[in-house]
C-alpha positions in Angstrom: 0.0 0.0 0.0 1.2 3.5 -0.9 0.5 7.1 0.0 0.3 9.6 -2.9 1.2 13.1 -1.7 0.3 15.9 -4.1 1.4 19.6 -4.2 -1.0 21.0 -6.7 -0.4 24.1 -8.7 -1.3 25.4 -12.2 2.3 25.6 -13.2 3.7 22.4 -11.8 2.2 19.6 -9.7 4.6 17.7 -7.4 3.9 14.1 -6.3 5.4 11.7 -3.9 4.7 8.0 -3.4 5.6 6.5 0.0 5.1 2.9 1.1 3.7 2.5 4.5 7.2 1.7 5.8 8.4 5.2 4.6 10.2 3.9 1.4 10.0 6.2 -1.5 8.4 4.6 -4.5 8.2 7.7 -6.7 9.0 11.4 -6.5 8.5 13.7 -9.3 6.6 16.6 -10.9 4.2 17.2 -13.7 5.1 20.3 -15.6 2.1 22.3 -16.6 3.5 25.7 -17.7 3.2 25.0 -21.4 -0.4 24.0 -21.1 -2.6 27.1 -21.7 -6.0 26.2 -20.2 -7.1 24.5 -17.0 -8.6 21.8 -19.2 -5.3 21.0 -20.9 -3.6 21.1 -17.5 -6.2 18.8 -16.0 -5.9 16.3 -18.9 -2.1 16.2 -18.4 -2.5 15.6 -14.7 -5.2 13.0 -15.3 -2.9 11.1 -17.7 -0.1 11.0 -15.1 -2.4 10.0 -12.3 -3.7 7.1 -14.4 -0.1 6.0 -15.0 0.6 6.2 -11.2 -2.5 4.0 -10.6 -1.4 1.5 -13.2 2.1 1.2 -11.5 1.3 1.5 -7.8 -1.2 0.2 -5.2 -2.2 3.6 -3.8 -4.4 3.4 -0.6 -4.2 7.0 0.6 -4.2 10.3 -1.3 -2.9 13.4 0.6 -3.2 16.8 -0.9 -1.8 20.1 0.3 -4.7 22.4 1.1 -4.9 25.5 -1.0 -4.2 28.9 0.5 -7.2 30.3 2.3 -6.1 34.0 2.8 -4.1 36.8 1.5 -0.6 37.7 2.7 1.3 40.8 1.8 3.5 40.3 -1.2 1.9 37.0 -2.2 -0.9 35.8 -4.4 -3.8 38.0 -5.7 -7.5 37.1 -5.4 -7.4 35.9 -9.0 -4.5 33.6 -8.4 -6.0 32.2 -5.2 -9.2 31.5 -7.0 -7.5 29.9 -9.9 -5.4 27.7 -7.6 -8.5 26.7 -5.6 -10.4 25.7 -8.8 -7.5 23.6 -10.1 -7.0 22.0 -6.7 -10.7 21.0 -6.7 -10.4 19.6 -10.2 -7.4 17.5 -9.4 -9.0 16.3 -6.1 -12.0 15.2 -8.2 -9.7 13.4 -10.7 -8.0 11.6 -7.8 -11.3 10.4 -6.4 -12.5 9.3 -9.9 -9.3 7.5 -10.9 -8.4 5.9 -7.6 -11.8 5.6 -6.0 -10.3 7.2 -2.9 -11.5 10.4 -1.3 -8.4 12.7 -0.9 -7.4 14.0 2.5 -6.3 17.6 2.7 -3.4 18.7 4.8 -2.6 22.2 6.0 1.0 22.9 4.9 2.0 24.4 8.3 0.6 21.5 10.2 2.2 19.0 7.8 5.6 20.7 8.3 5.2 20.5 12.1 4.2 16.9 11.9 7.3 15.9 10.0 9.6 18.0 12.3 10.4 20.7 9.7 10.8 24.1 11.5 10.8 27.1 9.2 13.0 30.0 10.2 11.4 33.3 9.3 13.3 35.9 7.3 13.1 38.2 10.3 15.2 35.6 12.3 17.7 35.1 9.4 16.0 32.4 7.5 16.0 32.0 3.7 12.8 31.8 1.8 10.4 29.0 2.8 10.6 27.0 -0.5 14.4 26.8 -0.1 14.1 25.6 3.5 11.6 22.9 2.5 13.8 21.7 -0.4 16.9 21.6 1.8 15.0 19.7 4.5 13.8 17.1 1.9 17.3 16.8 0.4 18.7 16.1 3.9 16.0 13.6 4.6 16.5 11.7 1.3 20.3 11.8 1.6 23.0 12.4 -1.0 22.2 9.2 -2.9 18.9 10.6 -4.2 19.2 12.2 -7.6 17.2 15.4 -7.9 16.3 16.4 -11.5 18.5 19.0 -13.0 18.8 21.1 -16.2 21.6 23.0 -17.9 21.0 26.6 -18.5 21.2 27.6 -22.2 21.6 31.4 -21.9 22.1 34.3 -19.6 24.9 35.0 -17.1 24.8 31.4 -15.8 24.9 29.8 -19.3 26.0 26.1 -19.2 25.5 25.9 -15.4 23.6 22.9 -14.2 20.8 23.7 -11.7 18.0 21.9 -10.0 14.7 21.8 -12.0 12.2 24.3 -10.5 9.8 21.4 -10.1 12.1 20.1 -7.3 10.4 22.6 -4.9 7.0 21.0 -5.7 8.5 17.6 -5.2 9.8 18.6 -1.8 6.3 20.0 -0.8 4.7 16.7 -2.0 7.2 14.8 0.1 6.3 16.8 3.2 2.6 16.1 2.6 3.1 12.4 2.0 5.3 12.0 5.1 2.8 13.9 7.2 0.0 11.6 5.9 2.2 8.6 6.7 2.8 9.7 10.2 -0.9 10.5 10.7 -2.0 7.1 9.5 0.7 4.8 10.7 1.7 6.2 14.1 
């Protein structure tokens, strides 16, 4: 039995598959930036979810809750609405494809459950996404190969960097680990 953790976004959806013993069976992301409409994005996610179902015995689906309020310097009402719609569509697809009702996890609660303490910028911390990624990298260890890309232009031309989807993978890992700890204490 496996847990499927999802970090849903309209630009990239991260996923993590964990066995009930904590073993990672899959960690990746679904790039959605080139798909123009929510329907195209949903079709791409649906295709990948069907493939995950075909290859894994998933018993729990854990989804990061969408944001519920505004914060200075972050998403607009239009962005929050778009994300909430897409989150609902993907949750529906999960229930339809897997026959499982997804469970939603508050991101702050999930981080606390897995022991990830975010240090605010006021206290000298880097941005939250970088902290989550660094935590996931340390949890998975140096043997895990995170996806990379080589930059083709700009001041860092030919430099190899992590794919931006790694942030979504790390968030999905937090959600899946939190679900694992909640269900198999």
